[in-house]
N, C-alpha and C positions, 0 to 999 in steps of 0.2 A: 644262288646257293645260300643255304642257311648255315651260319657258323657263329655260335654264341660262345663266349669265353666265361667260365665260372669266375666268380669274384673272390671266393675264399673268405675265411673268417677275418674280420677287421683286425689289422695290425699283425696278422700272422702269415708268415711266408708259406706259400704252397709247398707241398711235398715235391711236386714236379711242375716245372714251368718251361714251356717250349715257345719259341718265337722264330718263325721262318725256317723251321727244321726241314732239312732236305737230306735225302740219301739217294745216291745214284749207284747203279750196279749194272755192268755190262752195257753201258751207254744209255740205259733207261732209268728214269726217275722212279724209285720205289716209294719214297716219301716226298710229297710235293708241297712244301711250304706250310708245315703244320704250326698252328697257334692254339695252345690249350693249357689248362692248368689241372692239377690233381690236388684237391684239398686234403690237408692233413687229417688223419683219424677217420677217413672214410673208406668204404668199400666201393671202388670205382670200376665199372665194367667197361672193357674195350671190346666192342662188338662189331662184327662185320664178316662178310663171306671169306672163305679161304682164299689166300692170295692177295688180300687187300693191303697188306703191309703191317699187320698186327705184330708178328714176331720180330720184324725188323725194328719197329718202334720200341718194343720191349728191350731188345738188345741194345738199342741206342741209350735207353734210360739207365741201364746198368753198366754202360761203358764198354760193351762187348762188340759194338758195331763200328767198323772202320769207315772212313770217308764220309763223316757227318759234317754238314755245314749248317749255319744258323746258330741259334742259341738254345741250349738245353741244360737246365739245372735240376739237380736232385738234392733235396734237403738243404737247399741254399748254396750248393757248390756245383761247379761244372761237372756234368755227367762224366764218369770215368776217373774222377779224382781219387788218388790213393786213399785219402782220408775217409772215403765212403765205403771202402770194402767191407768193414765190419758192421756198417749201419744198414746194409742192403741184404736182402735175401732174394734169390732168383731160382725159380723152378722151371726148367725147360720142358718141352713136350716129351723128350726122351728121358726116361728115369736115369738118374746118376747114382747108380749103386754098383758095388762089387758083388758079382753073383756067387763068388766062392766064399763069401763071408756071411755070417748071420746078420739079421737086422740089427741086433745090439752091437755086434762087432763093427758094422758099418757106421753106426752112430758114435761109438766110442772113438773110432778113427777120425771122423769129421770133427768131433768135439775137440780132439787134440789139435787138429789143424787150425780150428777157429780160436784156439787159445782159451777154451773153457778151463778154469782152474781144476787141477786134478782132484782136489778135495771135494768139489761140488759136481764132478763130472757125472757120477752115477745118478745123482738126483736130477740133473739136467736131462740126461737120456731118458730116465723114467718119466719125466714130465712130458717130453715130446711124444714118447710112445703112447701115453694116455691121450694126448691131444688128437692124434691121428687114429686112435682106436686099434693099436697093434700090440698092446701089452701082452696079450695071450700068445702072440706069434713071435715074440722077441728073439727066441732062440732058433727060429726057422732059417734055413739057408735062403738067401735072396734068389738063388736059382730056382727054388721051389715055389716062389710066389707068383700070383697072377699079375697081369699087367697093372691092374688097378692098385694092388698092394704095393708094387714097386713104386708107383707114383706117389703113394702115401709115405713111403720111406723117404723119397726125395723131398717131400714137403717137410717131413720131420727134420731132415738135415738143415733145411733153410731156417727152421724155427729155433735151432740150437743157439744161434747167436742173438736171439731176441731182437730181430731187425726192426728198425723204425719204419722202413719201407720194404714191403714184400711184393715182388713182381712174379706173377704166376701165369704161365703160358698154357691155357686150356687145361687146367688141372682136373676137371671133372669128365673129360672125354673118356668114354668106355666104362664109366662107373654106373652101377645100378642106382635107381632112384632113391633108395633109402640111404646109401652112402653119400650120394650127391647132397641130399638134404642135410646130412650130418656135417659134411665139410662146409657147406654154406653157413651152418650154425657156428662152426668154429671160426670162420672168417669174421663174422660179425662180433663174436666174443673178443677176438684179438683187437678189433677196432675199438670196441666199447670199453674193455677192461684194461688193455695195455696201451691204447692210443696208437696202435700200429696202423699205418696207411697201406691199403692193399690195392694193387692194380691187377685186374684179372681179365684175361682175354677169353673170348668164347665166340663161336659162330652159331651157338644155339640161342635163338631169340627168347625162348621161354625162361632163360636165366636172367633176363634183363630186370625183372621186377624184384630180384633178390639183391640188387645193387642200390646203394645210396645215390650214386650219380653214374651217368653213362657218357662214353665217348663213342659215337657212331662213325665208323670208317667205311669208305668206299674208294677203291682205286687209288690208294695212297694219300687220301685226304680225309680230314675230319669234316663230316657233313654237319654235325651238330653235337652239342654237349649240354647236359643238364640232368635233372632228376627224371625218372620215368614219367611222373605226372606232368612235369614241364613239357616234355617232348610230346606226350599225347595231347595236351592242351594246345600246344603251339601248332600242331598239324591237324587237330580235329579228329584224331584217330582213336579207336577203341583199345588198341594194344600197341606195345612198342614195335612189334613186327610190322603192323600196318603203318605206324609213324615212319619207320625206316623206309618202307617201300614208297611212301609218298615223298620223302626226302630224296630218294633215288630218282623218282620220276621228275621232280622239280630240277634236280641237278642235271639230269640228261637233257631236259628241255633247254636249260640255260646253255649247256655245252653246244647243243645243236644250233641254237640261235647265234652264239658267238662264232661258230664255224661258218655259218651262212653269211654273217656280217663280214667276216674276213674274206670269204670268197668273192662277195660282191665288191668289196673295196679293191681287190686285186684286178678285177675286170673293168672297173670304172675308169674311163679315160681321164 
């Protein structure tokens, strides 16, 4: 099994560092001893098929996952530390908006909850509306928005606190190609201009080349991490999708060989 750990910038603590990270649920391991880092100021993609543990991992990073063992740090502190609450932004797959409020009212409410000073609150709301391209719809009721628009409101909420680490669970699912391109442009601007670290999950492999670095997951484990070019070169593949499939094949072969070795060991007198 191939499993490389990113080194990060010299002398700079990674935004996320995991060692031996495990999560069990219902008697089964969902995360199986993960070791990885997420470098600061990067757009890191967490890619893998549905059900491989991406959402569980993201919940662990933001401190919302119970029964976590091993070591997991975010921004140099143990994941879930109270001191991290205002330094992290988290957008779940299900949009977090009040449908009986307008977009602006939702953002005003969350700005107050996040402690954005009243004097600068309108400017902060206007800024995130522009970031997610919803200025023209600011006074629309959330109940009247499309699913993609509600997801963008959730992203705007996360941006209100100017987080150092932004964790996004499949933020582009269901969006049209033009809006997807716009959001990826925003993600890279946040990293380049504000130094924000973004961890973004997806099961769509064609989004891999939009990321600075990748974590490839399968069945609760990290198969490999590195830049898209690194992964293609390491596997001799023409695309990240092909690289992922080759890694899966190698991983399955190793698992089968290990199981066969264990079986033979049990029957050997």
